[in-house]
All heavy atoms as a GROMACS GRO file, in nm:
protein
  366
    1MET      N    1   0.857 -10.646   0.991
    1MET     CA    2   0.739 -10.562   1.000
    1MET      C    3   0.714 -10.495   0.865
    1MET      O    4   0.806 -10.446   0.802
    1MET     CB    5   0.760 -10.456   1.108
    1MET     CG    6   0.650 -10.353   1.112
    1MET     SD    7   0.670 -10.239   1.248
    1MET     CE    8   0.530 -10.286   1.342
    2ALA      N    9   0.592 -10.493   0.823
    2ALA     CA   10   0.554 -10.435   0.694
    2ALA      C   11   0.560 -10.284   0.697
    2ALA      O   12   0.541 -10.221   0.802
    2ALA     CB   13   0.413 -10.480   0.658
    3HIS      N   14   0.586 -10.226   0.583
    3HIS     CA   15   0.583 -10.081   0.569
    3HIS      C   16   0.438 -10.034   0.570
    3HIS      O   17   0.346 -10.112   0.543
    3HIS     CB   18   0.651 -10.040   0.439
    3HIS     CG   19   0.800 -10.054   0.443
    3HIS    ND1   20   0.864 -10.175   0.444
    3HIS    CD2   21   0.898  -9.960   0.450
    3HIS    CE1   22   0.994 -10.156   0.449
    3HIS    NE2   23   1.018 -10.027   0.453
    4THR      N   24   0.416  -9.908   0.599
    4THR     CA   25   0.281  -9.852   0.600
    4THR      C   26   0.278  -9.722   0.521
    4THR      O   27   0.380  -9.656   0.504
    4THR     CB   28   0.232  -9.824   0.744
    4THR    OG1   29   0.324  -9.734   0.808
    4THR    CG2   30   0.221  -9.950   0.826
    5ILE      N   31   0.160  -9.687   0.474
    5ILE     CA   32   0.139  -9.563   0.402
    5ILE      C   33   0.047  -9.476   0.486
    5ILE      O   34  -0.062  -9.518   0.525
    5ILE     CB   35   0.079  -9.588   0.263
    5ILE    CG1   36   0.174  -9.676   0.179
    5ILE    CG2   37   0.051  -9.456   0.192
    5ILE    CD1   38   0.121  -9.713   0.041
    6SER      N   39   0.091  -9.353   0.515
    6SER     CA   40   0.014  -9.263   0.600
    6SER      C   41  -0.090  -9.185   0.520
    6SER      O   42  -0.096  -9.193   0.397
    6SER     CB   43   0.108  -9.164   0.668
    6SER     OG   44   0.156  -9.069   0.574
    7SER      N   45  -0.168  -9.106   0.590
    7SER     CA   46  -0.272  -9.024   0.526
    7SER      C   47  -0.212  -8.912   0.441
    7SER      O   48  -0.284  -8.842   0.371
    7SER     CB   49  -0.366  -8.966   0.632
    7SER     OG   50  -0.292  -8.885   0.723
    8GLU      N   51  -0.080  -8.896   0.446
    8GLU     CA   52  -0.011  -8.797   0.362
    8GLU      C   53  -0.014  -8.841   0.215
    8GLU      O   54   0.017  -8.762   0.126
    8GLU     CB   55   0.134  -8.784   0.405
    8GLU     CG   56   0.155  -8.762   0.554
    8GLU     CD   57   0.160  -8.614   0.589
    8GLU    OE1   58   0.217  -8.538   0.511
    8GLU    OE2   59   0.107  -8.579   0.693
    9CYS      N   60  -0.050  -8.966   0.189
    9CYS     CA   61  -0.052  -9.022   0.054
    9CYS      C   62  -0.141  -8.938  -0.038
    9CYS      O   63  -0.254  -8.905  -0.002
    9CYS     CB   64  -0.104  -9.166   0.059
    9CYS     SG   65  -0.123  -9.245  -0.104
   10ILE      N   66  -0.087  -8.905  -0.157
   10ILE     CA   67  -0.163  -8.826  -0.255
   10ILE      C   68  -0.217  -8.914  -0.368
   10ILE      O   69  -0.263  -8.864  -0.470
   10ILE     CB   70  -0.078  -8.710  -0.311
   10ILE    CG1   71   0.050  -8.762  -0.377
   10ILE    CG2   72  -0.048  -8.607  -0.201
   10ILE    CD1   73   0.130  -8.654  -0.452
   11SER      N   74  -0.210  -9.044  -0.352
   11SER     CA   75  -0.262  -9.142  -0.448
   11SER      C   76  -0.203  -9.126  -0.588
   11SER      O   77  -0.274  -9.141  -0.688
   11SER     CB   78  -0.414  -9.137  -0.453
   11SER     OG   79  -0.469  -9.173  -0.329
   12CYS      N   80  -0.075  -9.098  -0.595
   12CYS     CA   81  -0.010  -9.080  -0.726
   12CYS      C   82   0.026  -9.213  -0.790
   12CYS      O   83   0.041  -9.221  -0.911
   12CYS     CB   84   0.113  -8.991  -0.713
   12CYS     SG   85   0.250  -9.066  -0.621
   13GLY      N   86   0.044  -9.318  -0.710
   13GLY     CA   87   0.075  -9.450  -0.762
   13GLY      C   88   0.221  -9.474  -0.793
   13GLY      O   89   0.257  -9.578  -0.848
   14ALA      N   90   0.308  -9.380  -0.758
   14ALA     CA   91   0.451  -9.393  -0.788
   14ALA      C   92   0.512  -9.518  -0.724
   14ALA      O   93   0.604  -9.578  -0.779
   14ALA     CB   94   0.526  -9.269  -0.742
   15CYS      N   95   0.462  -9.558  -0.611
   15CYS     CA   96   0.518  -9.671  -0.536
   15CYS      C   97   0.478  -9.808  -0.590
   15CYS      O   98   0.549  -9.906  -0.570
   15CYS     CB   99   0.476  -9.661  -0.390
   15CYS     SG  100   0.297  -9.653  -0.365
   16VAL      N  101   0.367  -9.815  -0.659
   16VAL     CA  102   0.311  -9.943  -0.701
   16VAL      C  103   0.408 -10.026  -0.785
   16VAL      O  104   0.430 -10.143  -0.760
   16VAL     CB  105   0.177  -9.923  -0.776
   16VAL    CG1  106   0.125 -10.055  -0.830
   16VAL    CG2  107   0.074  -9.859  -0.686
   17GLY      N  108   0.466  -9.964  -0.885
   17GLY     CA  109   0.555 -10.035  -0.976
   17GLY      C  110   0.686 -10.078  -0.915
   17GLY      O  111   0.753 -10.168  -0.967
   18ASP      N  112   0.725 -10.017  -0.804
   18ASP     CA  113   0.852 -10.051  -0.740
   18ASP      C  114   0.843 -10.166  -0.641
   18ASP      O  115   0.944 -10.217  -0.596
   18ASP     CB  116   0.911  -9.927  -0.671
   18ASP     CG  117   0.976  -9.833  -0.771
   18ASP    OD1  118   0.907  -9.793  -0.865
   18ASP    OD2  119   1.095  -9.801  -0.756
   19CYS      N  120   0.723 -10.207  -0.605
   19CYS     CA  121   0.706 -10.317  -0.510
   19CYS      C  122   0.727 -10.450  -0.583
   19CYS      O  123   0.648 -10.486  -0.671
   19CYS     CB  124   0.568 -10.314  -0.447
   19CYS     SG  125   0.543 -10.446  -0.326
   20PRO      N  126   0.832 -10.524  -0.547
   20PRO     CA  127   0.863 -10.649  -0.619
   20PRO      C  128   0.763 -10.762  -0.595
   20PRO      O  129   0.762 -10.860  -0.670
   20PRO     CB  130   1.001 -10.686  -0.566
   20PRO     CG  131   1.008 -10.626  -0.431
   20PRO     CD  132   0.930 -10.497  -0.441
   21VAL      N  133   0.680 -10.750  -0.492
   21VAL     CA  134   0.584 -10.858  -0.464
   21VAL      C  135   0.438 -10.813  -0.480
   21VAL      O  136   0.346 -10.885  -0.444
   21VAL     CB  137   0.608 -10.918  -0.322
   21VAL    CG1  138   0.740 -10.992  -0.317
   21VAL    CG2  139   0.600 -10.812  -0.215
   22GLY      N  140   0.417 -10.693  -0.530
   22GLY     CA  141   0.282 -10.646  -0.557
   22GLY      C  142   0.196 -10.623  -0.435
   22GLY      O  143   0.076 -10.645  -0.438
   23SER      N  144   0.258 -10.577  -0.326
   23SER     CA  145   0.184 -10.557  -0.201
   23SER      C  146   0.110 -10.424  -0.192
   23SER      O  147   0.033 -10.404  -0.099
   23SER     CB  148   0.279 -10.565  -0.081
   23SER     OG  149   0.329 -10.695  -0.068
   24ILE      N  150   0.133 -10.335  -0.286
   24ILE     CA  151   0.072 -10.203  -0.281
   24ILE      C  152  -0.045 -10.196  -0.378
   24ILE      O  153  -0.032 -10.230  -0.495
   24ILE     CB  154   0.174 -10.093  -0.312
   24ILE    CG1  155   0.293 -10.102  -0.216
   24ILE    CG2  156   0.109  -9.954  -0.304
   24ILE    CD1  157   0.409 -10.008  -0.248
   25SER      N  158  -0.161 -10.151  -0.328
   25SER     CA  159  -0.279 -10.138  -0.413
   25SER      C  160  -0.356 -10.013  -0.375
   25SER      O  161  -0.340  -9.959  -0.266
   25SER     CB  162  -0.368 -10.261  -0.399
   25SER     OG  163  -0.413 -10.274  -0.266
   26GLU      N  164  -0.441  -9.969  -0.466
   26GLU     CA  165  -0.519  -9.849  -0.443
   26GLU      C  166  -0.636  -9.881  -0.350
   26GLU      O  167  -0.715  -9.971  -0.377
   26GLU     CB  168  -0.570  -9.792  -0.574
   26GLU     CG  169  -0.630  -9.654  -0.559
   26GLU     CD  170  -0.657  -9.587  -0.693
   26GLU    OE1  171  -0.646  -9.653  -0.798
   26GLU    OE2  172  -0.686  -9.468  -0.691
   27GLY      N  173  -0.644  -9.805  -0.241
   27GLY     CA  174  -0.755  -9.821  -0.148
   27GLY      C  175  -0.862  -9.717  -0.175
   27GLY      O  176  -0.858  -9.648  -0.277
   28ALA      N  177  -0.955  -9.701  -0.084
   28ALA     CA  178  -1.065  -9.608  -0.102
   28ALA      C  179  -1.020  -9.462  -0.107
   28ALA      O  180  -1.068  -9.385  -0.190
   28ALA     CB  181  -1.168  -9.627   0.009
   29SER      N  182  -0.927  -9.426  -0.019
   29SER     CA  183  -0.884  -9.285  -0.015
   29SER      C  184  -0.735  -9.266  -0.037
   29SER      O  185  -0.689  -9.152  -0.048
   29SER     CB  186  -0.925  -9.224   0.119
   29SER     OG  187  -0.862  -9.292   0.225
   30GLN      N  188  -0.659  -9.374  -0.038
   30GLN     CA  189  -0.514  -9.368  -0.058
   30GLN      C  190  -0.465  -9.507  -0.092
   30GLN      O  191  -0.541  -9.603  -0.090
   30GLN     CB  192  -0.444  -9.319   0.068
   30GLN     CG  193  -0.452  -9.419   0.184
   30GLN     CD  194  -0.395  -9.366   0.313
   30GLN    OE1  195  -0.424  -9.253   0.349
   30GLN    NE2  196  -0.314  -9.443   0.380
   31PHE      N  197  -0.337  -9.520  -0.125
   31PHE     CA  198  -0.280  -9.652  -0.151
   31PHE      C  199  -0.252  -9.722  -0.019
   31PHE      O  200  -0.230  -9.657   0.084
   31PHE     CB  201  -0.153  -9.639  -0.235
   31PHE     CG  202  -0.183  -9.623  -0.381
   31PHE    CD1  203  -0.222  -9.501  -0.433
   31PHE    CD2  204  -0.175  -9.731  -0.468
   31PHE    CE1  205  -0.251  -9.485  -0.567
   31PHE    CE2  206  -0.205  -9.717  -0.603
   31PHE     CZ  207  -0.244  -9.593  -0.653
   32ASP      N  208  -0.256  -9.854  -0.022
   32ASP     CA  209  -0.236  -9.935   0.098
   32ASP      C  210  -0.130 -10.042   0.071
   32ASP      O  211  -0.115 -10.088  -0.042
   32ASP     CB  212  -0.365 -10.006   0.139
   32ASP     CG  213  -0.475  -9.909   0.179
   32ASP    OD1  214  -0.449  -9.822   0.264
   32ASP    OD2  215  -0.586  -9.922   0.126
   33ILE      N  216  -0.060 -10.084   0.177
   33ILE     CA  217   0.036 -10.193   0.168
   33ILE      C  218  -0.020 -10.312   0.244
   33ILE      O  219  -0.058 -10.300   0.361
   33ILE     CB  220   0.173 -10.152   0.227
   33ILE    CG1  221   0.233 -10.036   0.148
   33ILE    CG2  222   0.269 -10.272   0.230
   33ILE    CD1  223   0.364  -9.982   0.203
   34ASP      N  224  -0.026 -10.426   0.178
   34ASP     CA  225  -0.075 -10.549   0.239
   34ASP      C  226   0.034 -10.604   0.332
   34ASP      O  227   0.138 -10.650   0.286
   34ASP     CB  228  -0.109 -10.650   0.131
   34ASP     CG  229  -0.162 -10.782   0.186
   34ASP    OD1  230  -0.167 -10.800   0.309
   34ASP    OD2  231  -0.199 -10.868   0.104
   35ALA      N  232   0.010 -10.598   0.462
   35ALA     CA  233   0.108 -10.642   0.562
   35ALA      C  234   0.139 -10.792   0.551
   35ALA      O  235   0.247 -10.836   0.590
   35ALA     CB  236   0.058 -10.610   0.702
   36GLU      N  237   0.047 -10.869   0.496
   36GLU     CA  238   0.067 -11.013   0.483
   36GLU      C  239   0.170 -11.048   0.375
   36GLU      O  240   0.239 -11.148   0.385
   36GLU     CB  241  -0.065 -11.082   0.450
   36GLU     CG  242  -0.170 -11.070   0.560
   36GLU     CD  243  -0.135 -11.154   0.683
   36GLU    OE1  244  -0.088 -11.268   0.667
   36GLU    OE2  245  -0.154 -11.103   0.794
   37THR      N  246   0.178 -10.966   0.271
   37THR     CA  247   0.267 -10.997   0.160
   37THR      C  248   0.391 -10.908   0.151
   37THR      O  249   0.484 -10.940   0.079
   37THR     CB  250   0.191 -10.992   0.026
   37THR    OG1  251   0.136 -10.862   0.008
   37THR    CG2  252   0.081 -11.097   0.023
   38CYS      N  253   0.393 -10.797   0.223
   38CYS     CA  254   0.508 -10.706   0.223
   38CYS      C  255   0.631 -10.779   0.277
   38CYS      O  256   0.626 -10.843   0.383
   38CYS     CB  257   0.479 -10.583   0.309
   38CYS     SG  258   0.616 -10.467   0.326
   39ILE      N  259   0.743 -10.771   0.203
   39ILE     CA  260   0.866 -10.838   0.246
   39ILE      C  261   0.965 -10.741   0.311
   39ILE      O  262   1.080 -10.776   0.334
   39ILE     CB  263   0.932 -10.914   0.130
   39ILE    CG1  264   0.968 -10.819   0.015
   39ILE    CG2  265   0.843 -11.029   0.083
   39ILE    CD1  266   1.052 -10.883  -0.095
   40ASP      N  267   0.921 -10.620   0.338
   40ASP     CA  268   1.001 -10.521   0.411
   40ASP      C  269   1.133 -10.488   0.339
   40ASP      O  270   1.236 -10.469   0.402
   40ASP     CB  271   1.028 -10.572   0.553
   40ASP     CG  272   1.072 -10.460   0.648
   40ASP    OD1  273   1.031 -10.345   0.627
   40ASP    OD2  274   1.147 -10.490   0.741
   41CYS      N  275   1.128 -10.482   0.206
   41CYS     CA  276   1.251 -10.458   0.130
   41CYS      C  277   1.288 -10.311   0.121
   41CYS      O  278   1.403 -10.277   0.097
   41CYS     CB  279   1.238 -10.517  -0.011
   41CYS     SG  280   1.118 -10.432  -0.116
   42GLY      N  281   1.189 -10.222   0.134
   42GLY     CA  282   1.216 -10.078   0.130
   42GLY      C  283   1.220 -10.017  -0.009
   42GLY      O  284   1.252  -9.899  -0.023
   43ALA      N  285   1.188 -10.093  -0.112
   43ALA     CA  286   1.192 -10.041  -0.249
   43ALA      C  287   1.098  -9.923  -0.268
   43ALA      O  288   1.125  -9.833  -0.348
   43ALA     CB  289   1.159 -10.151  -0.348
   44CYS      N  290   0.989  -9.920  -0.197
   44CYS     CA  291   0.890  -9.815  -0.210
   44CYS      C  292   0.928  -9.683  -0.141
   44CYS      O  293   0.877  -9.577  -0.176
   44CYS     CB  294   0.756  -9.862  -0.156
   44CYS     SG  295   0.761  -9.917   0.016
   45LEU      N  296   1.014  -9.692  -0.043
   45LEU     CA  297   1.047  -9.575   0.039
   45LEU      C  298   1.100  -9.456  -0.040
   45LEU      O  299   1.057  -9.342  -0.018
   45LEU     CB  300   1.148  -9.611   0.148
   45LEU     CG  301   1.098  -9.701   0.259
   45LEU    CD1  302   1.212  -9.743   0.350
   45LEU    CD2  303   0.989  -9.631   0.339
   46GLY      N  304   1.190  -9.478  -0.131
   46GLY     CA  305   1.255  -9.369  -0.202
   46GLY      C  306   1.176  -9.308  -0.315
   46GLY      O  307   1.211  -9.202  -0.364
   47VAL      N  308   1.067  -9.372  -0.358
   47VAL     CA  309   0.993  -9.322  -0.472
   47VAL      C  310   0.873  -9.235  -0.436
   47VAL      O  311   0.820  -9.165  -0.521
   47VAL     CB  312   0.947  -9.436  -0.565
   47VAL    CG1  313   1.066  -9.511  -0.622
   47VAL    CG2  314   0.854  -9.530  -0.494
   48CYS      N  315   0.831  -9.236  -0.312
   48CYS     CA  316   0.716  -9.156  -0.271
   48CYS      C  317   0.752  -9.007  -0.269
   48CYS      O  318   0.840  -8.967  -0.193
   48CYS     CB  319   0.667  -9.199  -0.133
   48CYS     SG  320   0.520  -9.106  -0.080
   49PRO      N  321   0.683  -8.926  -0.349
   49PRO     CA  322   0.717  -8.784  -0.356
   49PRO      C  323   0.682  -8.703  -0.232
   49PRO      O  324   0.729  -8.591  -0.214
   49PRO     CB  325   0.639  -8.735  -0.478
   49PRO     CG  326   0.523  -8.827  -0.487
   49PRO     CD  327   0.575  -8.962  -0.441
   50VAL      N  328   0.596  -8.759  -0.144
   50VAL     CA  329   0.556  -8.687  -0.024
   50VAL      C  330   0.599  -8.759   0.104
   50VAL      O  331   0.552  -8.726   0.214
   50VAL     CB  332   0.404  -8.659  -0.021
   50VAL    CG1  333   0.364  -8.562  -0.133
   50VAL    CG2  334   0.323  -8.787  -0.029
   51ASP      N  335   0.687  -8.858   0.090
   51ASP     CA  336   0.737  -8.935   0.205
   51ASP      C  337   0.627  -8.992   0.294
   51ASP      O  338   0.636  -8.987   0.416
   51ASP     CB  339   0.834  -8.850   0.288
   51ASP     CG  340   0.958  -8.811   0.211
   51ASP    OD1  341   1.006  -8.893   0.132
   51ASP    OD2  342   1.007  -8.697   0.230
   52ALA      N  343   0.523  -9.046   0.231
   52ALA     CA  344   0.410  -9.101   0.306
   52ALA      C  345   0.433  -9.245   0.350
   52ALA      O  346   0.354  -9.299   0.426
   52ALA     CB  347   0.283  -9.093   0.222
   53ILE      N  348   0.541  -9.307   0.305
   53ILE     CA  349   0.568  -9.448   0.338
   53ILE      C  350   0.672  -9.456   0.449
   53ILE      O  351   0.776  -9.389   0.443
   53ILE     CB  352   0.616  -9.526   0.215
   53ILE    CG1  353   0.512  -9.515   0.103
   53ILE    CG2  354   0.642  -9.672   0.251
   53ILE    CD1  355   0.558  -9.573  -0.029
   54SER      N  356   0.642  -9.536   0.550
   54SER     CA  357   0.738  -9.553   0.661
   54SER      C  358   0.754  -9.700   0.696
   54SER      O  359   0.670  -9.783   0.664
   54SER     CB  360   0.692  -9.475   0.784
   54SER     OG  361   0.565  -9.521   0.827
   55ALA      N  362   0.865  -9.729   0.761
   55ALA     CA  363   0.897  -9.866   0.800
   55ALA      C  364   0.835  -9.897   0.934
   55ALA      O  365   0.806  -9.814   1.012
   55ALA     CB  366   1.046  -9.886   0.806
   0.00000   0.00000   0.00000
């Protein structure tokens, strides 16, 4: 199951560089994770300063 980013996201972009497959991109109001390409590795979980990413 792909990780998700909640509305708590502050659009800082800290998670983007840690995704090894480039599944995170900037959306209209926050960053989004592409469920089709996310490999569920969890690399993004520890870098979010507001804990907006969940499994």
